[in-house]
C-alpha positions, 0 to 999 in steps of 0.5 A: 511487406511490413510486419507489426512490432510485437507487443511487449508485456511489462506487467503481469496480467494477474493481480497481486494478492492483498496479503502480499501487498500488505507484506510489502507495505508494512516494513516501509510503514513501520520505518516511517513510524519509527523515523518520524515518530508518528505512532501518536498520529496513527493512534489519534487518527484511528481514534478520530475515525472510530468516533466518526463511525460511532464506536 
């Protein structure tokens, strides 16, 4: 008699909290800003979005 293979769950069923995800991304984002000198680009994009939204 053949038995089905047990299912392996590699990912947790619960979702990650948004603050945890933000805390994971911020160090990488800060490193990229420092390495590539992207602070001016971030400010330019943020101001463009603000103008587009009418602020």
